[in-house]
C-alpha positions in Angstrom: 36.7 1.3 -8.4 33.5 2.5 -6.8 30.8 -0.1 -6.2 27.4 0.7 -7.6 25.0 1.0 -4.6 22.2 -0.7 -6.5 24.4 -3.7 -7.4 25.6 -3.8 -3.8 22.0 -4.1 -2.6 21.2 -6.9 -5.0 24.3 -8.7 -3.9 23.3 -8.2 -0.2 19.8 -9.5 -0.8 21.2 -12.6 -2.6 23.6 -13.3 0.3 20.7 -12.9 2.8 18.5 -15.2 0.7 21.3 -17.8 0.6 22.0 -17.5 4.3 18.5 -17.1 5.7 16.3 -19.0 3.3 18.6 -21.9 2.1 17.7 -24.1 5.1 14.4 -22.5 6.3 11.5 -22.6 3.9 9.9 -19.2 3.2 6.1 -19.0 3.2 4.6 -15.7 2.2 0.9 -15.1 3.2 -1.4 -12.4 1.8 -5.0 -12.0 0.7 -4.0 -11.4 -2.9 -1.4 -13.6 -4.5 1.3 -13.1 -7.2 -0.8 -14.8 -9.9 -4.5 -14.2 -10.9 -6.2 -16.8 -13.1 -8.8 -15.6 -15.5 -11.3 -17.7 -17.5 -11.4 -16.6 -21.1 -14.7 -16.5 -23.1 -13.7 -19.9 -24.7 -13.2 -21.5 -21.4 -9.4 -21.5 -21.2 -7.6 -20.3 -18.0 -5.0 -17.6 -18.4 -2.5 -16.7 -15.7 -1.7 -13.0 -15.2 0.6 -11.2 -12.8 -1.4 -10.3 -9.6 -2.2 -6.7 -8.7 -1.6 -4.8 -5.5 1.2 -3.3 -3.6 2.1 -6.5 -1.7 2.6 -8.5 -4.9 4.6 -5.7 -6.5 6.9 -5.3 -3.5 7.6 -9.0 -3.0 7.8 -10.4 -6.5 11.6 -9.6 -6.7 12.2 -12.4 -4.1 10.7 -14.9 -6.5 13.6 -14.3 -8.9 16.2 -15.3 -6.2 14.8 -18.1 -4.1 12.1 -20.7 -4.3 9.3 -20.2 -1.8 5.6 -20.8 -1.3 2.9 -18.1 -1.4 -0.4 -18.7 0.3 -3.3 -16.4 -0.9 -7.0 -16.3 -1.4 -8.6 -17.8 -4.4 -10.1 -14.5 -5.5 -12.0 -15.4 -8.7 -13.4 -18.4 -10.4 -10.2 -19.0 -12.3 -8.2 -19.3 -9.1 -10.8 -21.6 -7.6 -10.8 -23.9 -10.7 -7.0 -24.1 -10.8 -6.9 -24.9 -7.1 -9.5 -27.7 -7.5 -7.4 -29.3 -10.2 -4.1 -29.0 -8.4 -2.3 -32.0 -6.8 -2.0 -31.5 -3.1 -3.1 -27.9 -3.3 0.2 -26.6 -4.6 0.7 -25.0 -8.0 4.0 -23.9 -9.7 3.7 -20.3 -10.8 3.3 -20.3 -14.6 4.8 -16.8 -15.0 8.3 -16.7 -16.4 11.2 -16.0 -14.0 9.2 -16.9 -10.8 10.3 -19.7 -8.4 7.0 -19.6 -6.5 4.6 -22.3 -5.5 1.1 -21.1 -5.0 -1.3 -22.4 -2.5 -4.8 -21.0 -2.7 -7.1 -20.7 0.2 -10.6 -21.5 -1.0 -13.4 -20.4 1.3 -17.2 -20.5 0.7 -18.2 -17.3 -1.2 -20.5 -16.1 1.6 -17.7 -16.5 4.1 -15.3 -14.6 2.0 -17.9 -11.9 1.4 -18.4 -11.4 5.1 -14.6 -11.3 5.6 -13.7 -9.0 2.8 -16.8 -6.9 2.0 -18.3 -6.5 5.5 -15.4 -6.6 7.9 -12.0 -5.9 6.2 -12.9 -3.0 3.9 -15.9 -1.2 5.3 -14.8 -1.6 8.9 -11.0 -2.1 9.4 -9.9 0.0 6.4 -12.0 2.9 7.4 -11.1 2.6 11.1 -7.3 2.4 10.5 -7.4 5.4 8.1 -9.3 7.5 10.7 -12.1 7.8 8.2 -15.1 7.4 10.5 -17.4 10.3 11.3 -17.7 8.9 14.9 -21.0 10.6 15.9 -22.6 8.8 13.0 -20.4 5.9 11.9 -19.7 3.0 12.3 -23.0 1.4 13.3 -22.1 -2.2 14.3 -25.2 -4.4 14.0 -25.6 -8.1 14.1 -24.2 -8.4 10.6 -20.8 -7.0 11.6 -20.6 -9.3 14.6 -21.5 -12.2 12.3 -18.9 -11.0 9.8 -16.2 -11.1 12.5 -17.0 -14.6 13.7 -18.2 -16.3 10.5 -16.1 -14.3 8.1 -12.9 -12.8 9.5 -12.1 -15.5 12.0 -13.0 -18.3 9.7 -10.9 -17.0 6.8 -7.9 -16.4 9.1 -8.2 -20.0 10.4 -8.4 -21.2 6.8 -5.2 -19.3 6.0 -3.4 -20.7 9.0 -4.5 -24.2 8.0 -3.0 -23.7 4.5 0.2 -22.4 6.0 0.4 -25.4 8.3 -0.1 -27.8 5.4 2.6 -26.0 3.4 5.0 -26.2 6.3 4.7 -29.9 6.3 6.6 -29.9 2.9 9.7 -28.5 4.8 12.3 -30.4 6.9 12.9 -27.5 9.2 10.6 -24.9 10.9 9.6 -22.4 8.3 9.9 -18.6 8.1 6.4 -17.2 7.7 5.8 -13.7 6.5 2.2 -12.5 6.8 0.9 -9.3 5.2 -1.7 -6.7 6.1 -4.9 -6.1 7.9 -6.8 -9.0 6.3 -4.8 -11.5 8.3 -4.2 -10.2 11.8 -5.2 -13.5 13.4 -3.0 -15.8 11.3 0.2 -15.5 13.5 -1.6 -16.9 16.6 -3.4 -19.7 14.8 -0.2 -20.7 13.1 2.0 -20.4 16.2 -0.2 -22.9 18.1 0.5 -25.6 15.5 4.1 -24.5 14.5 5.7 -23.3 17.8 9.2 -23.3 16.4 8.5 -21.3 13.3 9.7 -17.8 12.8 6.7 -15.5 12.1 6.8 -12.0 10.7 3.8 -9.8 10.2 3.8 -6.5 8.3 0.8 -4.0 8.2 0.8 -1.8 5.1 -1.9 0.7 6.4 -1.8 3.0 9.4 -2.3 1.8 13.0 -4.5 4.2 14.9 -4.5 5.1 18.6 -6.1 2.8 21.1 -8.9 5.4 21.7 -9.9 5.2 18.1 -9.8 1.4 18.2 -12.4 1.6 21.0 -14.9 2.4 18.3 -15.2 -1.4 17.7 -15.9 -4.0 20.5 -13.0 -4.7 22.8 -13.2 -8.4 22.2 -12.3 -7.8 18.5 -9.3 -5.6 19.1 -8.1 -7.8 22.0 -8.1 -10.8 19.6 -6.3 -8.8 16.9 -3.6 -7.8 19.4 -3.3 -11.3 20.6 -3.0 -12.5 17.1 -0.2 -10.1 16.2 1.7 -10.7 19.5 2.1 -14.3 18.5 4.6 -13.1 15.8 8.3 -12.7 16.4 8.4 -9.5 14.5 5.5 -7.1 13.8 6.3 -4.4 11.2 4.7 -1.0 10.4 5.3 1.9 8.0 6.1 4.7 10.5 7.2 5.4 14.0 3.7 6.8 14.7 2.2 3.3 13.9 4.7 1.6 16.1 3.9 3.9 19.1 0.2 3.4 18.5 0.5 -0.3 18.4 2.5 -0.5 21.6 -0.1 1.8 23.3 -2.9 -0.4 21.9 -1.4 -3.6 23.3 -0.8 -1.8 26.7 -4.5 -0.9 26.7 -6.1 -4.1 25.6 -3.5 -6.7 26.8 -2.9 -5.7 30.4 -1.0 -8.9 31.1 1.6 -8.0 28.4 4.9 -6.4 29.3 5.6 -3.4 27.0 9.1 -2.1 26.6 8.9 1.3 24.8 12.7 1.7 24.7 13.5 -1.6 22.9 10.0 -1.6 21.2 9.3 -5.1 22.4 6.2 -6.9 23.8 6.5 -9.9 26.1 3.5 -12.0 26.7 3.0 -15.7 27.6 6.6 -16.5 27.0 6.6 -14.9 23.5 8.8 -11.9 22.7 7.6 -9.7 19.8 9.8 -7.1 18.3 7.9 -4.1 16.8 9.8 -2.5 13.9 9.6 0.2 11.3 9.9 -0.8 7.6 8.8 2.1 5.3 7.9 0.4 2.1 9.2 1.7 -1.2 9.4 1.1 -5.0 11.5 -0.7 -7.5 13.2 2.3 -9.1 14.5 0.3 -12.1 11.0 -1.1 -12.8 9.3 2.3 -12.6 11.8 3.8 -15.0 11.5 0.9 -17.3 7.7 1.4 -17.5 8.2 5.2 -17.9 10.4 4.6 -21.0 8.4 1.8 -22.5 6.9 2.4 -26.0 3.4 2.4 -24.5 4.3 5.1 -21.9 6.1 7.2 -24.5 3.0 7.1 -26.7 0.9 8.2 -23.7 3.4 11.0 -23.0 3.0 12.3 -26.6 -0.8 12.3 -26.2 -0.6 14.1 -22.8 1.8 16.8 -23.8 -0.7 18.9 -25.7 -2.8 19.1 -22.5 0.1 20.5 -20.6 0.7 24.3 -20.1 3.3 26.7 -19.0 3.0 24.9 -15.7 1.4 21.6 -15.2 0.1 20.1 -12.0 -0.9 16.5 -11.5 -2.3 14.1 -9.0 -2.4 10.3 -9.2 -4.8 8.6 -6.7 -7.4 6.0 -6.1 -10.7 8.0 -6.0 -11.4 7.4 -2.3 -12.0 9.6 0.7 -8.6 9.0 2.4 -6.8 10.5 -0.6 -8.4 13.9 0.0 -9.0 14.7 -3.7 -11.8 17.2 -3.1 -9.9 19.4 -0.8 -7.0 19.4 -3.3 -9.2 20.7 -6.0 -10.7 23.3 -3.7 -7.2 24.6 -3.1 -6.6 24.7 -6.8 -9.9 26.6 -7.3 -8.8 29.1 -4.6 -5.5 29.5 -6.4 -7.1 30.4 -9.7 -9.4 32.9 -7.9 -6.7 34.5 -5.7 -4.1 34.6 -8.5 -6.0 35.4 -11.8 -2.6 35.9 -13.5 -2.3 32.1 -13.5 -5.5 31.5 -15.3 -4.8 30.1 -18.8 -1.2 29.3 -17.8 -1.7 26.4 -15.4 -3.4 23.1 -16.1 -4.2 20.3 -13.7 -4.2 16.7 -14.9 -5.9 14.2 -12.5 -5.3 10.5 -12.9 -8.0 8.9 -10.7 -8.6 5.2 -10.3 -12.1 4.1 -9.4 -12.0 2.3 -6.1 -14.4 0.0 -4.2 -17.3 1.3 -6.2 -19.7 -1.0 -4.4 -19.2 0.9 -1.1 -21.7 3.7 -0.7 -19.2 6.2 0.8 -16.9 5.7 -2.2 -19.8 6.3 -4.6 -20.7 9.6 -2.8 -17.1 10.7 -2.8 -16.7 10.1 -6.5 -19.8 12.3 -7.0 -18.2 15.1 -5.0 -15.0 14.9 -7.1 -17.0 15.2 -10.3 -18.9 18.2 -8.8 -15.9 20.2 -7.7 -14.1 19.6 -11.0 -17.2 20.7 -12.9 -17.4 23.9 -10.8 -13.8 24.8 -11.5 -14.0 24.2 -15.3 -17.3 26.1 -15.5 -16.1 29.1 -13.4 -12.6 29.5 -15.0 -12.5 27.5 -18.3 -12.4 29.2 -21.7 -12.7 27.8 -25.2 -8.9 27.6 -25.3 -8.2 26.3 -21.8 -9.7 23.8 -19.4 -8.3 24.1 -15.9 -8.8 20.4 -15.0 -8.5 17.3 -17.2 -9.4 14.0 -15.7 -8.5 10.4 -16.6 -10.8 8.2 -14.5 -9.5 4.7 -15.2 -7.1 2.1 -13.9 -4.2 2.8 -16.3 -0.9 2.7 -14.5 1.3 3.2 -17.5 -0.7 6.4 -18.5 -0.3 7.7 -14.9 3.5 7.0 -15.0 3.6 9.0 -18.3 1.8 11.8 -16.6 4.3 11.9 -13.8 7.1 12.6 -16.2 5.4 15.8 -17.2 4.5 17.6 -13.9 5.9 20.8 -12.6 3.9 20.3 -9.4 2.6 17.0 -8.0 0.0 17.1 -5.2 -0.2 14.3 -2.7 -2.4 15.6 0.1 -3.9 12.4 1.6 -5.7 12.6 4.9 -4.0 9.4 6.2 -1.9 7.0 4.3 0.1 3.9 5.1 2.9 5.1 2.8 1.7 6.5 -0.6 4.0 5.2 -3.2 2.9 7.8 -5.8 5.0 10.3 -3.8 8.1 8.1 -4.4 7.3 7.1 -8.0 6.9 10.7 -9.3 10.4 12.0 -8.3 12.3 9.1 -10.0 10.6 9.5 -13.4 10.0 13.2 -13.6 12.6 15.2 -15.6 11.2 18.7 -15.3 12.5 19.5 -11.8 9.0 18.8 -10.5 8.0 20.0 -7.0 6.2 17.6 -4.7 3.5 19.0 -2.3 3.1 16.4 0.4 0.7 16.0 3.3 2.4 15.6 6.6 0.1 12.7 7.4 1.3 10.4 4.6 3.6 7.6 5.6 6.1 8.9 3.1 6.4 12.3 4.7 9.2 11.5 7.2 11.4 10.2 4.4 10.6 12.8 1.8 10.2 15.9 3.9 13.8 17.2 3.1 12.7 17.7 -0.6 8.9 18.3 -0.4 6.7 21.2 0.4 4.6 20.2 3.5 0.9 20.8 3.9 -1.7 19.8 6.5 -4.4 17.7 4.7 -7.3 19.8 5.9 -5.6 23.2 5.3 -7.1 24.4 2.0 -5.5 27.9 2.4 -2.1 26.4 3.2 -2.3 24.0 0.3 -3.2 26.8 -2.1 -0.1 28.8 -0.8 2.1 25.7 -1.3 0.8 25.4 -4.9 1.7 29.1 -5.6 5.1 28.6 -4.0 5.8 25.6 -6.1 4.6 27.3 -9.3 6.7 30.4 -8.8 9.8 28.6 -7.3 13.2 29.4 -8.8 14.7 26.8 -11.2 17.6 26.3 -8.8 15.5 25.4 -5.9 13.2 23.2 -8.0 16.2 21.3 -9.2 17.7 20.9 -5.8 14.5 19.6 -4.2 13.9 17.2 -7.1 17.4 15.8 -6.8 17.0 15.4 -3.1 13.8 13.4 -3.5 15.2 11.1 -6.2 18.3 10.4 -4.1 16.2 9.5 -1.1 14.0 7.1 -3.0 17.0 5.5 -4.9 18.8 4.9 -1.6 15.8 3.5 0.3 14.2 1.5 -2.5 12.2 -1.8 -2.4 15.4 -3.9 -2.0 16.3 -1.8 1.1 12.8 -2.6 2.5 13.2 -6.3 2.0 16.8 -6.4 3.2 15.8 -4.7 6.5 13.2 -7.4 7.2 15.4 -10.3 6.3 18.2 -8.9 8.5 15.8 -8.8 11.5 14.6 -12.4 10.7 18.3 -13.5 10.5 18.9 -12.2 14.0 16.2 -14.6 15.3 17.3 -17.9 13.8 
């Protein structure tokens, strides 16, 4: 009797948890945690599942093994719960989770410098190649202060919390640190816990050393030193791995870089650099897609669909390349007037970092290009573009079920999970148009239509090809995409990391 691959992966993950995590305590570390505490108008504190890709990816571990999760106290609810906790540890109140929370509480001004001055406006933009380098960034005294009195201080506070949590364990812990907010944690933790096994995973792209030179060398040197204190450093793609090795070769001249084995040796520490392309929980996405709420959204969206329906699902930010995508659609309607009235474009756009000036301007540009399209080509019976500007994940999933063409044309992405979510819920043989610079491209290229993110003409051509493609080719491409995502799902992502950790202990 054939073994179901999904059941086999669950069994493999359980065996790994039993083998790797039964005697070594697991400590997960990320800026956002698995639970967010909100204060209600009547003063009560309500616990809700945390948001963000890290939380979604790692929550499945909490159903299998007890572990600790160290995260920032983001809001007042988190701060109040932390103040009232005994010894700083809180058992997750959410059902099915075997997670103990430990919140890192830092002064608000320190957290502001760390998050709103350094992490997002600087690191995020730099690592997504989003700077217009003749003009930005302009690093003034505030940025240098945000590094020293924000980023460094919060990373030290996280390391202190990890060290306190490790004291609860009899054996050296396994510490898994996540993302660009916490590059310095491995080194600060290693100094106090030299026998611990430390793993760091970066969810966003890692640029070339030449681009890193846009910030002062002492910062990137410290970042590389921090990461090279880990036993394993993980990235989304082979490009990120190569760039990281090159960056360490540039800024850590004393380090020995082995490009064949993808290892860095420095001060007696050996760091393995590995590729772990993150994915999705296929079952969870399909459950949401077939929930009563999603089915209700699907019924509401269907009247807005057409002979052919295109969609995009994105945060409304510059790296997602929304404006160029709409300009390609505008060109399509102009170049192929026979499609006017027969194609509709549904755009599900989530407002993002609205306090950052560049994001505000980009949202204005999005509104402007959509207005131009609807004014130039719309009729009383047909609106070319319909927008849904809100953070409504279930509605977006419902939209993914209805597309004939889905456009994912990001400039630079760590992965872009939308490209993986669409193919596993869509039941119309939908075609995926995918930028070659997304992290998902290497995995999904066998079933996607490739475009260069800046090529408006080429994106328009891909749209026309997708809209006029034969049913046979559409079905074949859709099946290929779904099979890839089902085979390399979120369990596969976690298993690969635990297997590498197992080899170290």
